C-alpha positions, 0 to 999 in steps of 0.5 A, a space after each residue: 604517381 599521385 602527388 601528396 597534395 592531390 592525395 591529401 585533398 582526395 582523403 579530406 573529401 572522402 571522409 565527408 558526411 555520415 555515409 563516408 566509406 572506410 575502403 575509400 578512406 583507406 585507399 586515399 591514405 595508402 596513396 598519401 603514404 606512398 607519395 610521402 615515401 616517394 617524395 612526390 609533392 609538398 608534404 607542407 602543403 598536404 599537411 596544411 590541407 589536412 589540418 584545415 579538414 581537422 579544424 573544420 570538423 564537428 562531432 555531430 557530423 559523425 564523418 571520418 575526420 579521425 582518419 585525417 587526424 591520424 594521417 596528419 600524425 604520421 606526417 608529424 612523425 615524418 617531420 611536420 610541425 607538432 605545435 600545428 597538429 596540436 593546435 588543430 586537434 586539441 580543440 576537437 578532443 573534448 567533444 569526441 571524448 564525451 561522446 565516445 563515453 556517452 556511447 560506451 555507457 550505452 553499450 554497457 547498459 545493453 549488456 547483462 550483469 558482469 560475471 567472471 565465471 566464463 571459461 576460457 573458451 567463452 571468453 576467448 569467443 567474446 573477445 573475437 566477437 567484440 567490436 571494441 572494449 570499454 572499461 575491460 568489458 568486450 562489447 559484442 558487434 551486434 550491441 555496438 551497431 544496435 545504437 548507431 542509428 540513434 547516436 552515430 556521433 557517439 558510435 563514430 567517436 568511440 569506434 575510432 578513438 584511438 585514431 584521434 588519441 594517437 596523433 595527439 600523443 604524437 603532437 604532445 610528446 613532440 612540443 613542449 608548449 602544446 603538452 603544457 597547455 593540454 595538461 593544464 586543461 581540466 576539462 580535457 584531463 577529465 574527459 580523457 580519463 573517463 575513456 581511459 578504459 575505452 582507447 584513450 589509456 596512452 593520452 590519460 598517462 600523458 596528461 598525468 605528466 609531471 612537468 618541471 616539479 619539485 619533489 622531496 625524497 627522504 632516504 631514512 637509512 642513510 639519514 639523508 634527503 633531497 629536493 629533485 625535479 621531476 620533468 617529462 615523467 609520466 610513469 613510476 617506472 621511468 621515475 624509479 629508473 631516473 631517480 636511481 641515477 640521480 641519487 647514485 651520483 650522491 652516493 645513495 646506494 643503487 643497483 648496477 646499471 650502465 649509464 647508457 641505459 639511463 641516457 636511453 630512458 631519458 631519450 638522449 640516445 636511441 639505442 638501449 644497451 640491454 633489455 632490462 634494468 635492475 631496480 634499486 629500491 622500494 618507493 613509498 609515499 610519505 606515510 612510511 617515514 615513521 616505518 622501518 624501511 629496512 623491512 619492506 614486507 613490514 610496511 603497509 602495502 597502501 604506502 607503496 609506490 608501485 612501478 606500474 602506477 603514475 606520478 600524479 598518484 603520489 600524495 603531497 607532504 607540505 605542498 610537494 609530492 614526497 617519496 620515501 626510499 628503502 631497499 628493494 623488496 626483491 631483486 626486481 628486474 624492470 623493463 627498459 622500454 620508453 613510455 613515450 618515445 619522443 618525450 624528453 624526460 629527467 630526474 635531477 637533484 637540485 638540493 640535499 637538505 641538512 642533517 637537521 633538516 632531514 631529521 625535522 622532515 622525517 619527524 613531521 612526516 611521521 606525525 602527518 601520517 598518523 590517522 
């Protein structure tokens, strides 16, 4: 059997140049994974070989280094250094993301004006014939191929974008240092968001994560308010679930969910006790402070903080993201899967405000919400 180091060296060689062959790349990957499973050779040395090739890559080469990156991501999932992968991949991402956006825009420019009148058969056929999708539009294979001669780096970056994104997510969710660095990189955040609809959706969500941020949570029906720390939370579903656990410990009415389920969402246990979570409340932004939250359907939908959204979209009030909570508008049943399996998450109360502070906050939020 070929050992893993030899397989890694073979892989980095067969991706070289614009004329690399996918079949040879896949064969080299299969050999490496087989060696990993069999324990043949030193995974650390193989990992170093892969990272060196990622570091030497350049988007204009239009080669197959994305396959090396995702193979390195598989080794991280098997125990290799997430920090080292993040250090290697992060400097390479912005040029790849921008090239992918460039080629995606070119492909879109070759399509007829968008129409939603296709029948189901035509729509299904367009999906089958698509090389990929950009901004929810299928890109036919002939259109995608038509521009490759003029912009092979862009075409390669777009087509293999997920193979850059997935190992990046693997690294960032396993190492806090590289995650903090990525979140604080405005060029990376903007470039990722631009191709969220072309294969970078998961990374776009991750780069919007709240890391050790203090929020205000107002509970008008109980005349109570809290400062909470939101950490490792990248989606409003997780925010809802863990906020219910945190506030339930302080006597705020919440739905009956088992403690083990909250531990699973946090990432502290691996087994989920059941496949659903009962929603505890409806979340609004601070502009709902002057509304009657006991009647959810009477509150402007613009103020709702939807479970499908993300914490970064919740507006600030007096320097902090602020939520207003009311009873659930219906018996909501939420899914129980973690958004990022390896990302620790938590929401915890750090302070309950006094009654006078709460009343003052609600009054100021009400005034601040007025046009």
